[in-house]
C-alpha positions in Angstrom: -67.8 69.5 -5.3 -64.4 67.5 -5.8 -62.1 70.1 -4.1 -58.8 71.2 -5.1 -56.5 69.2 -2.9 -58.5 65.8 -4.1 -57.7 67.0 -8.1 -53.7 68.3 -7.0 -53.0 65.1 -5.3 -54.4 63.0 -8.0 -52.2 64.8 -10.3 -49.0 65.2 -8.6 -49.7 61.0 -8.3 -50.3 60.0 -11.4 -46.7 62.9 -12.4 -44.8 59.9 -10.2 -43.4 62.9 -8.0 -45.6 62.5 -5.2 -44.4 58.5 -4.8 -40.7 59.9 -4.9 -41.2 62.0 -2.1 -43.3 59.2 -0.4 -39.9 57.5 -0.9 -37.6 60.3 0.4 -40.4 60.8 3.6 -40.0 56.8 4.7 -36.2 57.1 3.6 -35.4 59.8 5.9 -37.2 57.9 8.7 -35.7 54.3 8.1 -31.8 56.4 7.7 -33.1 58.3 11.2 -34.5 55.4 12.6 -30.9 53.6 12.2 -28.6 56.6 13.9 -31.2 57.4 16.4 -31.8 52.9 17.8 -28.5 51.4 15.8 -26.0 53.6 16.5 -25.4 53.8 12.3 -22.6 55.3 11.3 -24.3 56.8 7.4 -21.6 56.1 4.9 -21.2 55.0 0.9 -24.5 52.5 1.5 -26.8 55.8 1.9 -26.9 56.1 -2.2 -27.2 52.4 -2.9 -30.0 52.1 -0.5 -31.3 55.8 -1.5 -31.6 54.7 -4.5 -33.2 51.2 -4.6 -36.8 53.0 -2.2 -36.8 55.3 -5.1 -37.0 52.2 -7.4 -39.4 50.8 -4.2 -41.6 53.8 -4.4 -41.8 53.4 -7.9 -42.6 49.9 -9.6 -45.9 49.6 -8.7 -46.9 51.6 -10.9 -44.6 49.1 -13.5 -48.2 48.1 -15.0 -49.1 51.6 -16.6 -48.3 53.9 -17.9 -45.6 55.5 -16.0 -42.3 57.3 -15.8 -41.5 53.7 -13.7 -42.9 51.6 -16.5 -40.3 53.4 -18.6 -37.5 53.0 -16.0 -38.0 49.7 -15.9 -38.5 48.4 -19.2 -35.7 49.6 -20.5 -33.4 48.3 -17.5 -35.8 45.3 -18.4 -34.1 45.2 -21.9 -30.9 46.1 -21.2 -30.3 43.2 -19.5 -32.1 40.6 -21.5 -29.7 42.1 -24.6 -26.8 42.3 -22.1 -27.7 38.0 -21.3 -28.3 36.8 -25.4 -25.5 38.4 -26.5 -23.2 37.0 -23.6 -25.3 33.1 -24.7 -26.7 33.5 -21.1 -30.4 31.9 -22.5 -32.4 31.0 -19.4 -31.4 34.4 -17.9 -32.8 36.0 -21.0 -35.6 33.9 -21.5 -36.8 34.4 -17.4 -36.4 37.6 -17.3 -38.4 37.8 -20.2 -41.5 35.6 -18.4 -41.2 37.5 -15.7 -41.0 41.7 -17.1 -44.3 40.0 -18.9 -45.9 39.6 -15.7 -46.6 43.4 -14.6 -48.5 44.3 -18.0 -50.6 40.7 -17.9 -52.6 42.8 -14.2 -54.5 45.2 -14.3 -53.8 49.2 -12.7 -53.7 49.6 -9.1 -53.7 44.9 -9.4 -50.8 43.0 -7.5 -48.9 45.4 -7.7 -50.3 47.5 -5.4 -50.9 44.6 -3.1 -48.9 43.9 0.4 -48.1 40.3 -0.3 -45.6 42.3 -3.7 -44.1 44.6 -1.4 -42.1 41.5 0.3 -42.1 39.4 -2.5 -41.1 41.4 -5.4 -37.5 42.5 -3.1 -37.3 39.0 -2.5 -34.7 37.9 -5.3 -32.1 40.4 -2.9 -32.9 38.4 -0.2 -31.8 35.3 -2.3 -29.0 36.8 -4.2 -26.2 36.0 -1.8 -27.3 31.8 -1.4 -27.3 31.4 -5.0 -24.8 34.2 -5.9 -22.6 34.2 -3.4 -19.4 35.5 -5.2 -21.2 38.5 -5.6 -21.6 40.3 -2.8 -24.6 41.5 -2.7 -27.9 41.3 -1.6 -29.7 40.3 2.1 -31.6 42.7 4.4 -29.3 45.7 3.6 -30.9 46.0 0.2 -33.7 44.2 0.6 -35.1 46.7 3.4 -35.3 49.7 1.7 -36.7 48.1 -1.7 -40.0 47.6 0.4 -40.4 50.8 2.8 -39.7 52.1 -0.5 -43.0 50.1 -1.8 -44.8 49.9 1.3 -44.7 54.1 1.0 -46.4 53.8 -2.6 -48.9 51.5 -1.6 -49.4 53.9 1.6 -50.2 57.4 -0.5 -52.2 55.0 -3.0 -54.6 53.8 -0.6 -54.6 50.7 -1.8 -53.5 48.4 0.9 -55.1 45.7 -0.3 -54.2 42.7 1.5 -55.0 39.9 -0.8 
């Protein structure tokens, strides 16, 4: 007999709200750890970090029809259009190529792996190296995405190491 809580869990996870709630939970823990152990004084960057954590919490389901897929592919469409209209054809082609990768795999495939949780947000670590004039990136933005991503994997119980 299927337990009612199992059904509710599956409905919540498939409707994205559970992943957002998980992302909120780990984000609060992250900020509390920064305040307690590193004397962090909350500032406006928390809003950016929070948004990045929520994006990380939604990203793994980009490989299936979900809110995350709609959100990210909407962002990809806007960015790709911008690249095309401004003559950045190489950037448009690269974005188009990388945007196809999640769709090629199966649901809960490579997007639900530990290595993807660390690799997907890695451009945030590389951005300051290649575009220092943007004054953005590094660990400050990378960590919130990773913790949001990991919260998704934990909630799905899909901690694959391959």
